[in-house]
Structure formats: C-alpha cells, structure tokens
N, CA, C and O atoms as a CHARMM CRD file, in Angstrom:
* protein
*
  344
    1    1 MET  N      2.07000  13.73200   9.11500 PROA 1      0.00000
    2    1 MET  CA     1.80700  12.25700   9.33500 PROA 1      0.00000
    3    1 MET  C      1.46700  11.30600   7.76500 PROA 1      0.00000
    4    1 MET  O      0.63300  11.59300   6.90600 PROA 1      0.00000
    5    2 ILE  N      2.52200  10.01500   7.78900 PROA 2      0.00000
    6    2 ILE  CA     2.04400   9.48900   6.68800 PROA 2      0.00000
    7    2 ILE  C      1.28900   7.93700   7.11900 PROA 2      0.00000
    8    2 ILE  O      1.36100   8.12200   8.33400 PROA 2      0.00000
    9    3 THR  N      0.91200   7.15300   7.05200 PROA 3      0.00000
   10    3 THR  CA     0.13800   6.11500   7.26800 PROA 3      0.00000
   11    3 THR  C      0.67100   4.97100   6.70100 PROA 3      0.00000
   12    3 THR  O      0.45500   4.88500   5.49200 PROA 3      0.00000
   13    4 VAL  N      1.51200   3.76300   7.36300 PROA 4      0.00000
   14    4 VAL  CA     1.90000   2.66100   6.97200 PROA 4      0.00000
   15    4 VAL  C      1.54400   1.27800   7.23400 PROA 4      0.00000
   16    4 VAL  O      1.68400   0.85300   8.38100 PROA 4      0.00000
   17    5 LEU  N      1.03300   0.40700   6.17500 PROA 5      0.00000
   18    5 LEU  CA     0.04800  -0.55500   6.33700 PROA 5      0.00000
   19    5 LEU  C      0.59800  -1.93500   5.97500 PROA 5      0.00000
   20    5 LEU  O      0.78000  -2.32500   4.82200 PROA 5      0.00000
   21    6 PHE  N      0.85500  -2.66600   7.15300 PROA 6      0.00000
   22    6 PHE  CA     1.24400  -4.37700   7.07300 PROA 6      0.00000
   23    6 PHE  C     -0.11200  -4.75900   6.47800 PROA 6      0.00000
   24    6 PHE  O     -1.28300  -4.41000   6.62800 PROA 6      0.00000
   25    7 PHE  N      0.81000  -5.93100   5.48300 PROA 7      0.00000
   26    7 PHE  CA    -0.54600  -7.30000   5.28200 PROA 7      0.00000
   27    7 PHE  C     -0.25500  -8.23700   4.91200 PROA 7      0.00000
   28    7 PHE  O      0.85200  -8.56500   4.48600 PROA 7      0.00000
   29    8 ALA  N     -1.57500  -9.09600   5.04100 PROA 8      0.00000
   30    8 ALA  CA    -0.91200 -10.69500   4.65700 PROA 8      0.00000
   31    8 ALA  C      0.33700 -11.05600   6.70700 PROA 8      0.00000
   32    8 ALA  O      0.42600 -10.52000   7.81200 PROA 8      0.00000
   33    9 LYS  N      0.89800 -12.16300   6.01800 PROA 9      0.00000
   34    9 LYS  CA     2.16000 -12.95500   7.02600 PROA 9      0.00000
   35    9 LYS  C      3.21800 -11.41200   7.60400 PROA 9      0.00000
   36    9 LYS  O      4.04400 -11.49600   8.51300 PROA 9      0.00000
   37   10 TYR  N      2.93100 -10.16700   6.85400 PROA 10     0.00000
   38   10 TYR  CA     3.40400  -9.34800   7.53000 PROA 10     0.00000
   39   10 TYR  C      2.76500  -8.61200   8.61400 PROA 10     0.00000
   40   10 TYR  O      3.43100  -8.07100   9.49600 PROA 10     0.00000
   41   11 ARG  N      1.87100  -8.58600   8.58500 PROA 11     0.00000
   42   11 ARG  CA     0.78500  -7.60900   9.89100 PROA 11     0.00000
   43   11 ARG  C      0.80700  -9.16700  10.91500 PROA 11     0.00000
   44   11 ARG  O      0.62500  -9.12600  12.13200 PROA 11     0.00000
   45   12 GLU  N      0.97500 -10.01700  10.41400 PROA 12     0.00000
   46   12 GLU  CA     1.04700 -11.40100  11.86500 PROA 12     0.00000
   47   12 GLU  C      2.16200 -11.58300  12.10500 PROA 12     0.00000
   48   12 GLU  O      2.15900 -12.44300  12.98500 PROA 12     0.00000
   49   13 LEU  N      3.05000 -11.34200  11.90200 PROA 13     0.00000
   50   13 LEU  CA     5.10700 -11.42900  12.46700 PROA 13     0.00000
   51   13 LEU  C      4.97000  -9.84800  12.60000 PROA 13     0.00000
   52   13 LEU  O      5.50200  -9.66800  13.69500 PROA 13     0.00000
   53   14 LEU  N      4.63200  -8.77900  12.20800 PROA 14     0.00000
   54   14 LEU  CA     4.99800  -7.98000  13.36800 PROA 14     0.00000
   55   14 LEU  C      4.12000  -7.61500  14.24000 PROA 14     0.00000
   56   14 LEU  O      4.56300  -6.87300  15.11600 PROA 14     0.00000
   57   15 GLY  N      3.11300  -7.86200  14.29400 PROA 15     0.00000
   58   15 GLY  CA     1.56200  -7.79100  15.13400 PROA 15     0.00000
   59   15 GLY  C      1.30400  -6.30900  15.08500 PROA 15     0.00000
   60   15 GLY  O      1.18700  -5.65400  16.12000 PROA 15     0.00000
   61   16 THR  N      1.21400  -5.77000  13.86400 PROA 16     0.00000
   62   16 THR  CA     0.09000  -4.28100  13.55000 PROA 16     0.00000
   63   16 THR  C     -0.08300  -4.53800  11.82700 PROA 16     0.00000
   64   16 THR  O      0.68100  -5.11400  11.05200 PROA 16     0.00000
   65   17 ALA  N     -1.50900  -3.81500  11.55900 PROA 17     0.00000
   66   17 ALA  CA    -2.12800  -3.98800  11.02500 PROA 17     0.00000
   67   17 ALA  C     -1.46800  -2.15700  10.21700 PROA 17     0.00000
   68   17 ALA  O     -1.28200  -2.08400   9.00200 PROA 17     0.00000
   69   18 LYS  N     -1.31900  -1.40500  10.78300 PROA 18     0.00000
   70   18 LYS  CA    -1.49600   0.10500  10.57500 PROA 18     0.00000
   71   18 LYS  C     -0.36500   0.08400  12.12400 PROA 18     0.00000
   72   18 LYS  O     -0.18800  -0.67200  13.07900 PROA 18     0.00000
   73   19 ILE  N      0.19300   1.40200  11.62900 PROA 19     0.00000
   74   19 ILE  CA     1.23800   2.90600  12.11500 PROA 19     0.00000
   75   19 ILE  C      1.13100   3.68800  11.32900 PROA 19     0.00000
   76   19 ILE  O      0.99600   3.33700  10.15600 PROA 19     0.00000
   77   20 SER  N      1.15000   4.95500  11.66400 PROA 20     0.00000
   78   20 SER  CA     1.01000   6.31100  11.67100 PROA 20     0.00000
   79   20 SER  C      2.37500   7.09000  11.98100 PROA 20     0.00000
   80   20 SER  O      2.35500   7.18200  13.20900 PROA 20     0.00000
   81   21 LEU  N      3.00600   7.41800  11.73500 PROA 21     0.00000
   82   21 LEU  CA     4.82700   7.96200  11.79500 PROA 21     0.00000
   83   21 LEU  C      4.27400   9.93300  11.03600 PROA 21     0.00000
   84   21 LEU  O      3.53000  10.41400  10.18100 PROA 21     0.00000
   85   22 SER  N      5.43100  10.46100  12.27300 PROA 22     0.00000
   86   22 SER  CA     5.25600  12.30300  12.43100 PROA 22     0.00000
   87   22 SER  C      6.55800  12.04100  12.09700 PROA 22     0.00000
   88   22 SER  O      7.18700  10.99200  12.24400 PROA 22     0.00000
   89   23 GLY  N      6.86300  12.96400  11.69000 PROA 23     0.00000
   90   23 GLY  CA     8.07900  14.44900  11.32700 PROA 23     0.00000
   91   23 GLY  C      9.11900  14.13000  12.22600 PROA 23     0.00000
   92   23 GLY  O     10.28500  14.10100  11.83300 PROA 23     0.00000
   93   24 ALA  N      8.67800  13.78300  13.90300 PROA 24     0.00000
   94   24 ALA  CA     9.19700  13.42600  14.62100 PROA 24     0.00000
   95   24 ALA  C      9.87700  11.87500  14.55900 PROA 24     0.00000
   96   24 ALA  O     10.72100  11.61400  15.41600 PROA 24     0.00000
   97   25 ASP  N      9.51300  10.81300  13.53000 PROA 25     0.00000
   98   25 ASP  CA     9.75500  10.32100  13.47200 PROA 25     0.00000
   99   25 ASP  C     10.58500  10.07100  12.98900 PROA 25     0.00000
  100   25 ASP  O     11.49700   9.39300  13.46200 PROA 25     0.00000
  101   26 ILE  N     10.51400  10.73700  11.42400 PROA 26     0.00000
  102   26 ILE  CA    11.08300  10.35900  10.24900 PROA 26     0.00000
  103   26 ILE  C     11.66600  11.62600   9.37700 PROA 26     0.00000
  104   26 ILE  O     12.25800  10.95600   8.53000 PROA 26     0.00000
  105   27 ASP  N     11.81300  12.44100   9.14600 PROA 27     0.00000
  106   27 ASP  CA    12.13300  13.51200   8.04000 PROA 27     0.00000
  107   27 ASP  C     11.85300  13.25400   6.93000 PROA 27     0.00000
  108   27 ASP  O     12.51300  12.62200   6.10500 PROA 27     0.00000
  109   28 LEU  N     10.19500  14.03500   6.76800 PROA 28     0.00000
  110   28 LEU  CA     9.17200  13.77800   6.50500 PROA 28     0.00000
  111   28 LEU  C      9.87200  14.90200   5.03700 PROA 28     0.00000
  112   28 LEU  O      9.81800  14.12800   4.08200 PROA 28     0.00000
  113   29 THR  N     10.19200  15.65800   4.74100 PROA 29     0.00000
  114   29 THR  CA    10.49200  16.21400   4.01400 PROA 29     0.00000
  115   29 THR  C     11.53900  15.67600   2.83400 PROA 29     0.00000
  116   29 THR  O     11.66500  15.81000   1.61700 PROA 29     0.00000
  117   30 LYS  N     12.07500  15.12800   3.69800 PROA 30     0.00000
  118   30 LYS  CA    13.15900  14.38300   2.10400 PROA 30     0.00000
  119   30 LYS  C     12.93700  12.64300   2.42000 PROA 30     0.00000
  120   30 LYS  O     13.90600  11.88300   2.46000 PROA 30     0.00000
  121   31 CYS  N     11.80700  12.27100   2.58700 PROA 31     0.00000
  122   31 CYS  CA    11.67200  10.65100   2.86900 PROA 31     0.00000
  123   31 CYS  C     11.24000   9.96400   1.35800 PROA 31     0.00000
  124   31 CYS  O     10.47500  10.57800   0.61400 PROA 31     0.00000
  125   32 THR  N     11.74700   8.76600   1.02000 PROA 32     0.00000
  126   32 THR  CA    11.60300   7.84600   0.35000 PROA 32     0.00000
  127   32 THR  C     11.37400   6.68500   0.68500 PROA 32     0.00000
  128   32 THR  O     11.49100   6.62100   1.90900 PROA 32     0.00000
  129   33 VAL  N     11.01500   5.38400   0.10700 PROA 33     0.00000
  130   33 VAL  CA    10.73600   4.14500   0.45000 PROA 33     0.00000
  131   33 VAL  C     11.91700   3.11700   0.95600 PROA 33     0.00000
  132   33 VAL  O     11.79900   1.94600   1.31700 PROA 33     0.00000
  133   34 ALA  N     13.23200   4.03500   0.85200 PROA 34     0.00000
  134   34 ALA  CA    14.02800   2.81300   1.21400 PROA 34     0.00000
  135   34 ALA  C     14.21300   3.87700   2.38200 PROA 34     0.00000
  136   34 ALA  O     14.02200   3.09100   3.31000 PROA 34     0.00000
  137   35 ALA  N     14.45700   5.15300   3.03600 PROA 35     0.00000
  138   35 ALA  CA    14.72300   5.75000   3.79400 PROA 35     0.00000
  139   35 ALA  C     14.02100   5.12100   5.48100 PROA 35     0.00000
  140   35 ALA  O     14.58400   4.90400   6.55400 PROA 35     0.00000
  141   36 LEU  N     12.38800   4.97200   4.98300 PROA 36     0.00000
  142   36 LEU  CA    11.08400   4.70100   5.37200 PROA 36     0.00000
  143   36 LEU  C     11.73400   3.00800   6.05300 PROA 36     0.00000
  144   36 LEU  O     11.71500   2.51200   7.17900 PROA 36     0.00000
  145   37 LYS  N     12.16600   2.62200   4.95800 PROA 37     0.00000
  146   37 LYS  CA    12.56600   0.75300   5.31100 PROA 37     0.00000
  147   37 LYS  C     13.44900   1.10100   6.51200 PROA 37     0.00000
  148   37 LYS  O     13.48600   0.42100   7.53700 PROA 37     0.00000
  149   38 ALA  N     14.20500   2.29200   6.28600 PROA 38     0.00000
  150   38 ALA  CA    15.84700   1.94500   7.44100 PROA 38     0.00000
  151   38 ALA  C     14.98100   2.83200   8.18300 PROA 38     0.00000
  152   38 ALA  O     15.71500   2.62600   9.14900 PROA 38     0.00000
  153   39 SER  N     13.96600   3.75900   8.72100 PROA 39     0.00000
  154   39 SER  CA    13.51100   3.72200  10.22700 PROA 39     0.00000
  155   39 SER  C     13.03900   3.02200  10.73100 PROA 39     0.00000
  156   39 SER  O     13.21600   2.68500  11.90100 PROA 39     0.00000
  157   40 LEU  N     12.14200   2.52900   9.79200 PROA 40     0.00000
  158   40 LEU  CA    11.42700   0.80200  10.75200 PROA 40     0.00000
  159   40 LEU  C     12.11800  -0.18000  10.50000 PROA 40     0.00000
  160   40 LEU  O     11.38300  -1.13500  10.74800 PROA 40     0.00000
  161   41 ALA  N     13.40400  -0.67900  10.04500 PROA 41     0.00000
  162   41 ALA  CA    13.85000  -1.54400  10.64700 PROA 41     0.00000
  163   41 ALA  C     14.66600  -0.71800  12.23300 PROA 41     0.00000
  164   41 ALA  O     14.85700  -1.33400  13.28100 PROA 41     0.00000
  165   42 GLU  N     14.86100   0.08700  12.10800 PROA 42     0.00000
  166   42 GLU  CA    15.04500   0.25800  13.36800 PROA 42     0.00000
  167   42 GLU  C     14.70300  -0.67800  14.35900 PROA 42     0.00000
  168   42 GLU  O     15.42200  -1.58400  14.77800 PROA 42     0.00000
  169   43 ARG  N     13.53900  -0.39500  14.71100 PROA 43     0.00000
  170   43 ARG  CA    12.64400  -1.30500  15.61500 PROA 43     0.00000
  171   43 ARG  C     12.95800  -2.65800  16.38100 PROA 43     0.00000
  172   43 ARG  O     12.46300  -3.08000  17.42700 PROA 43     0.00000
  173   44 GLY  N     13.91000  -3.20800  15.56900 PROA 44     0.00000
  174   44 GLY  CA    14.61900  -4.91400  15.56500 PROA 44     0.00000
  175   44 GLY  C     14.43000  -5.58400  14.92400 PROA 44     0.00000
  176   44 GLY  O     13.83300  -5.36300  13.87100 PROA 44     0.00000
  177   45 ALA  N     14.86800  -6.71500  15.29900 PROA 45     0.00000
  178   45 ALA  CA    15.78900  -8.00700  14.30800 PROA 45     0.00000
  179   45 ALA  C     14.32600  -8.24200  13.02700 PROA 45     0.00000
  180   45 ALA  O     14.45700  -8.44600  11.82000 PROA 45     0.00000
  181   46 LEU  N     13.37300  -8.15500  13.60200 PROA 46     0.00000
  182   46 LEU  CA    11.83500  -8.94600  12.60800 PROA 46     0.00000
  183   46 LEU  C     11.29700  -8.00800  11.25200 PROA 46     0.00000
  184   46 LEU  O     10.80300  -8.19000  10.13900 PROA 46     0.00000
  185   47 TRP  N     11.76100  -6.84500  12.17200 PROA 47     0.00000
  186   47 TRP  CA    11.16600  -5.46800  11.68300 PROA 47     0.00000
  187   47 TRP  C     12.40000  -5.21200  10.35000 PROA 47     0.00000
  188   47 TRP  O     12.17000  -4.70500   9.25200 PROA 47     0.00000
  189   48 CYS  N     13.52200  -5.65800  10.78100 PROA 48     0.00000
  190   48 CYS  CA    14.55300  -5.18800   9.92800 PROA 48     0.00000
  191   48 CYS  C     14.27200  -6.51400   8.07300 PROA 48     0.00000
  192   48 CYS  O     14.31300  -6.33600   6.85600 PROA 48     0.00000
  193   49 ASP  N     13.98100  -7.85400   9.15000 PROA 49     0.00000
  194   49 ASP  CA    13.95600  -8.92400   8.53800 PROA 49     0.00000
  195   49 ASP  C     12.71800  -8.90300   7.04700 PROA 49     0.00000
  196   49 ASP  O     12.85100  -9.20500   5.86100 PROA 49     0.00000
  197   50 VAL  N     11.48900  -8.36100   7.91800 PROA 50     0.00000
  198   50 VAL  CA    10.57100  -8.13900   6.31700 PROA 50     0.00000
  199   50 VAL  C     10.91100  -7.14900   5.85000 PROA 50     0.00000
  200   50 VAL  O     10.36000  -7.10200   4.75000 PROA 50     0.00000
  201   51 LEU  N     11.60100  -6.13400   6.01900 PROA 51     0.00000
  202   51 LEU  CA    11.11500  -4.96900   5.32700 PROA 51     0.00000
  203   51 LEU  C     13.02500  -5.03700   4.37800 PROA 51     0.00000
  204   51 LEU  O     13.37200  -4.09500   3.66500 PROA 51     0.00000
  205   52 ALA  N     13.84600  -6.13600   4.57700 PROA 52     0.00000
  206   52 ALA  CA    15.01700  -6.55700   4.26000 PROA 52     0.00000
  207   52 ALA  C     14.78500  -7.33500   2.90800 PROA 52     0.00000
  208   52 ALA  O     15.51700  -7.25100   1.92200 PROA 52     0.00000
  209   53 ALA  N     13.42800  -8.25300   3.04200 PROA 53     0.00000
  210   53 ALA  CA    13.35300  -9.38200   2.92200 PROA 53     0.00000
  211   53 ALA  C     13.21200  -9.25200   1.04200 PROA 53     0.00000
  212   53 ALA  O     12.54600  -8.32300   0.58400 PROA 53     0.00000
  213   54 GLU  N     13.96700 -10.36200  -0.00700 PROA 54     0.00000
  214   54 GLU  CA    13.55900 -10.02400  -0.81400 PROA 54     0.00000
  215   54 GLU  C     12.79600  -9.60200  -2.05700 PROA 54     0.00000
  216   54 GLU  O     13.04900  -8.78000  -2.93800 PROA 54     0.00000
  217   55 ASN  N     11.59400 -10.58100  -1.80300 PROA 55     0.00000
  218   55 ASN  CA    10.20200 -10.38600  -2.04000 PROA 55     0.00000
  219   55 ASN  C      9.50900  -9.54900  -1.86100 PROA 55     0.00000
  220   55 ASN  O      8.64200  -9.43600  -2.72700 PROA 55     0.00000
  221   56 THR  N      9.47200  -8.56300  -0.75400 PROA 56     0.00000
  222   56 THR  CA     8.81200  -7.74100  -0.29200 PROA 56     0.00000
  223   56 THR  C      8.35100  -7.07600  -1.17700 PROA 56     0.00000
  224   56 THR  O      9.08500  -6.60000  -2.04300 PROA 56     0.00000
  225   57 LEU  N      7.16000  -6.90600  -1.16800 PROA 57     0.00000
  226   57 LEU  CA     7.01900  -5.49900  -1.84600 PROA 57     0.00000
  227   57 LEU  C      5.50600  -4.07200  -1.40900 PROA 57     0.00000
  228   57 LEU  O      4.52800  -4.31800  -0.70200 PROA 57     0.00000
  229   58 CYS  N      5.84600  -2.50800  -2.19400 PROA 58     0.00000
  230   58 CYS  CA     5.50900  -1.71400  -1.53300 PROA 58     0.00000
  231   58 CYS  C      5.05800  -1.21700  -2.75200 PROA 58     0.00000
  232   58 CYS  O      5.49600  -1.28700  -3.90000 PROA 58     0.00000
  233   59 ALA  N      3.69000  -0.48700  -2.03500 PROA 59     0.00000
  234   59 ALA  CA     3.26700   0.66200  -2.59800 PROA 59     0.00000
  235   59 ALA  C      2.86600   2.10100  -2.23500 PROA 59     0.00000
  236   59 ALA  O      2.18400   2.27200  -1.22400 PROA 59     0.00000
  237   60 VAL  N      3.25600   3.18300  -3.01400 PROA 60     0.00000
  238   60 VAL  CA     2.65100   4.61900  -2.46500 PROA 60     0.00000
  239   60 VAL  C      1.73500   5.03700  -2.83800 PROA 60     0.00000
  240   60 VAL  O      1.71800   5.51900  -3.97000 PROA 60     0.00000
  241   61 ASN  N      0.59000   5.02200  -2.03400 PROA 61     0.00000
  242   61 ASN  CA    -0.66800   5.38800  -2.56300 PROA 61     0.00000
  243   61 ASN  C     -1.41800   4.70700  -3.27400 PROA 61     0.00000
  244   61 ASN  O     -2.45900   5.14700  -3.76200 PROA 61     0.00000
  245   62 GLN  N     -0.91600   3.34600  -3.45500 PROA 62     0.00000
  246   62 GLN  CA    -1.60600   2.76700  -3.94000 PROA 62     0.00000
  247   62 GLN  C     -1.31400   2.50200  -5.52800 PROA 62     0.00000
  248   62 GLN  O     -1.92200   2.28100  -6.57500 PROA 62     0.00000
  249   63 ASP  N      0.12000   2.68100  -4.98200 PROA 63     0.00000
  250   63 ASP  CA     0.61300   2.46100  -6.54000 PROA 63     0.00000
  251   63 ASP  C      2.26800   1.85000  -6.47300 PROA 63     0.00000
  252   63 ASP  O      3.08700   2.35000  -5.70200 PROA 63     0.00000
  253   64 LEU  N      2.58900   0.76200  -7.35100 PROA 64     0.00000
  254   64 LEU  CA     4.24500  -0.11400  -7.54000 PROA 64     0.00000
  255   64 LEU  C      4.75900   0.82600  -6.62700 PROA 64     0.00000
  256   64 LEU  O      4.20100   1.92300  -6.60000 PROA 64     0.00000
  257   65 ALA  N      5.77900   0.60400  -5.82000 PROA 65     0.00000
  258   65 ALA  CA     6.62300   1.61300  -5.73500 PROA 65     0.00000
  259   65 ALA  C      8.19500   0.71300  -5.45100 PROA 65     0.00000
  260   65 ALA  O      8.36500  -0.43400  -5.03800 PROA 65     0.00000
  261   66 GLY  N      9.20400   1.78100  -5.86800 PROA 66     0.00000
  262   66 GLY  CA    10.19100   0.80000  -5.65000 PROA 66     0.00000
  263   66 GLY  C     11.00300   1.89300  -3.78900 PROA 66     0.00000
  264   66 GLY  O     10.31400   2.49800  -2.96700 PROA 66     0.00000
  265   67 ASP  N     12.17000   1.76400  -3.77500 PROA 67     0.00000
  266   67 ASP  CA    13.27400   2.09800  -3.24800 PROA 67     0.00000
  267   67 ASP  C     13.30200   3.45500  -3.11600 PROA 67     0.00000
  268   67 ASP  O     13.37300   4.07800  -2.05700 PROA 67     0.00000
  269   68 ASP  N     13.24700   3.87400  -4.17400 PROA 68     0.00000
  270   68 ASP  CA    13.81400   5.01100  -4.54900 PROA 68     0.00000
  271   68 ASP  C     12.59000   6.33600  -4.52700 PROA 68     0.00000
  272   68 ASP  O     12.90700   7.51200  -4.70300 PROA 68     0.00000
  273   69 THR  N     11.13800   5.85900  -4.27000 PROA 69     0.00000
  274   69 THR  CA    10.15900   6.93800  -4.55400 PROA 69     0.00000
  275   69 THR  C      9.88500   7.57600  -3.23800 PROA 69     0.00000
  276   69 THR  O     10.31200   7.32400  -2.11100 PROA 69     0.00000
  277   70 PRO  N      9.21000   8.30500  -3.60500 PROA 70     0.00000
  278   70 PRO  CA     9.38200   9.58200  -2.45400 PROA 70     0.00000
  279   70 PRO  C      8.12000   9.35100  -1.72000 PROA 70     0.00000
  280   70 PRO  O      7.02800   8.90000  -2.06500 PROA 70     0.00000
  281   71 ILE  N      8.54100   9.74500  -0.73200 PROA 71     0.00000
  282   71 ILE  CA     7.15500   9.68800   0.36100 PROA 71     0.00000
  283   71 ILE  C      6.84000  11.07600   0.84400 PROA 71     0.00000
  284   71 ILE  O      7.66700  11.75200   1.45400 PROA 71     0.00000
  285   72 SER  N      5.37800  11.56900   0.49900 PROA 72     0.00000
  286   72 SER  CA     5.31500  12.90000   1.02600 PROA 72     0.00000
  287   72 SER  C      3.95300  12.50000   2.27300 PROA 72     0.00000
  288   72 SER  O      3.22000  11.54100   2.51200 PROA 72     0.00000
  289   73 VAL  N      4.22400  14.09900   2.90500 PROA 73     0.00000
  290   73 VAL  CA     3.29200  14.28700   4.00000 PROA 73     0.00000
  291   73 VAL  C      1.81700  13.52300   3.70000 PROA 73     0.00000
  292   73 VAL  O      1.30300  13.94400   2.66300 PROA 73     0.00000
  293   74 GLY  N      1.16000  12.65500   4.28200 PROA 74     0.00000
  294   74 GLY  CA    -0.14300  12.69500   3.80300 PROA 74     0.00000
  295   74 GLY  C     -0.43900  10.84400   3.01500 PROA 74     0.00000
  296   74 GLY  O     -1.51100  10.27500   2.81000 PROA 74     0.00000
  297   75 ASP  N      0.87000  10.39800   2.77300 PROA 75     0.00000
  298   75 ASP  CA     0.79700   9.47900   2.35600 PROA 75     0.00000
  299   75 ASP  C      0.64200   8.28300   2.47200 PROA 75     0.00000
  300   75 ASP  O      1.46400   7.81200   3.25800 PROA 75     0.00000
  301   76 GLU  N      0.03600   7.63200   2.09800 PROA 76     0.00000
  302   76 GLU  CA    -0.23000   5.96400   2.84400 PROA 76     0.00000
  303   76 GLU  C      0.65300   4.65300   2.06800 PROA 76     0.00000
  304   76 GLU  O      0.41900   4.31400   0.90800 PROA 76     0.00000
  305   77 VAL  N      1.53900   4.10300   2.80900 PROA 77     0.00000
  306   77 VAL  CA     2.71600   3.45600   2.42200 PROA 77     0.00000
  307   77 VAL  C      2.43100   1.94000   2.51100 PROA 77     0.00000
  308   77 VAL  O      2.48000   1.63100   3.70100 PROA 77     0.00000
  309   78 ALA  N      2.14100   0.82300   1.70500 PROA 78     0.00000
  310   78 ALA  CA     2.05000  -0.33400   2.45300 PROA 78     0.00000
  311   78 ALA  C      3.18000  -1.48600   1.82100 PROA 78     0.00000
  312   78 ALA  O      3.77500  -1.58400   0.74800 PROA 78     0.00000
  313   79 PHE  N      3.13500  -2.32100   3.12500 PROA 79     0.00000
  314   79 PHE  CA     4.32000  -3.32700   2.78400 PROA 79     0.00000
  315   79 PHE  C      3.20500  -4.88700   2.34600 PROA 79     0.00000
  316   79 PHE  O      2.19000  -5.00600   3.03300 PROA 79     0.00000
  317   80 TYR  N      3.42500  -5.79400   1.41900 PROA 80     0.00000
  318   80 TYR  CA     2.77900  -6.75600   2.04900 PROA 80     0.00000
  319   80 TYR  C      3.93000  -8.17600   0.75900 PROA 80     0.00000
  320   80 TYR  O      4.91300  -7.97900   0.04600 PROA 80     0.00000
  321   81 PRO  N      3.30800  -9.14200   0.97800 PROA 81     0.00000
  322   81 PRO  CA     4.05200 -10.15700   0.49800 PROA 81     0.00000
  323   81 PRO  C      3.50700 -10.60000  -0.99800 PROA 81     0.00000
  324   81 PRO  O      2.34200 -10.53200  -1.39100 PROA 81     0.00000
  325   82 PRO  N      4.66400 -11.07400  -1.72700 PROA 82     0.00000
  326   82 PRO  CA     3.91600 -11.14100  -2.95000 PROA 82     0.00000
  327   82 PRO  C      3.04300 -12.29300  -2.61000 PROA 82     0.00000
  328   82 PRO  O      3.18000 -12.94600  -1.57500 PROA 82     0.00000
  329   83 VAL  N      1.79400 -12.60900  -3.86300 PROA 83     0.00000
  330   83 VAL  CA     0.61400 -13.87700  -3.34900 PROA 83     0.00000
  331   83 VAL  C      0.37000 -14.14000  -4.97200 PROA 83     0.00000
  332   83 VAL  O      0.59000 -13.47800  -5.98600 PROA 83     0.00000
  333   84 THR  N     -0.22700 -15.50900  -4.68200 PROA 84     0.00000
  334   84 THR  CA    -0.75200 -15.36900  -6.29200 PROA 84     0.00000
  335   84 THR  C     -2.08900 -16.32100  -5.89800 PROA 84     0.00000
  336   84 THR  O     -2.57100 -16.77300  -4.85900 PROA 84     0.00000
  337   85 GLY  N     -2.42300 -16.36300  -7.42100 PROA 85     0.00000
  338   85 GLY  CA    -3.85800 -16.37500  -7.30900 PROA 85     0.00000
  339   85 GLY  C     -3.78300 -17.55300  -8.37900 PROA 85     0.00000
  340   85 GLY  O     -2.79200 -17.82100  -9.05700 PROA 85     0.00000
  341   86 GLY  N     -5.21900 -18.31700  -8.41200 PROA 86     0.00000
  342   86 GLY  CA    -5.81400 -19.22900  -9.13200 PROA 86     0.00000
  343   86 GLY  C     -6.53900 -19.57800  -9.23900 PROA 86     0.00000
  344   86 GLY  O     -6.68000 -20.46100 -10.08500 PROA 86     0.00000
C-alpha cells in the first residue's frame, strides 16, 4: 500500500487530502512517480489537469521527487503546488 497526499489547492480541487493505493490499484513492483500520475489521471479530467500541471511538485517520503523516482510499498507520495513566502 502507498499513501498519496494532496496539499493546498490540489486538496480543494480534488476533494480529498489523502488516498491509499494497493497493488490492485497500481503495479507497486515497478512503480514510479510518472506511473502513479498516469494511474491517477485515469480518474478524470480534473485529476489529469492537476497532475499534468507543469508546476506541480512531488515528494516521496518527504524528499523532492521527479517523474523517474521509484515508489515502493509503504511509501508516502505528496503532490502540491509551488508556494512562496515572504
């Protein structure tokens, strides 16, 4: 099982802060961030738009991750928009 978190406006747009995915949802033996995005994008146009946005950031186990980052059973994956501070 992996846990997928959505923060800020993504949580609001998608209507969920957290989902859990098992091997029935996605092949966790060969999973990457790109594969996870593709799987989640199948949920509909809004999911596709959020995950395909050029500025969407991703972290795996709280470390910044790219599309080729592997995901393993037990990992936590977070998607969030860029933030600014002052």
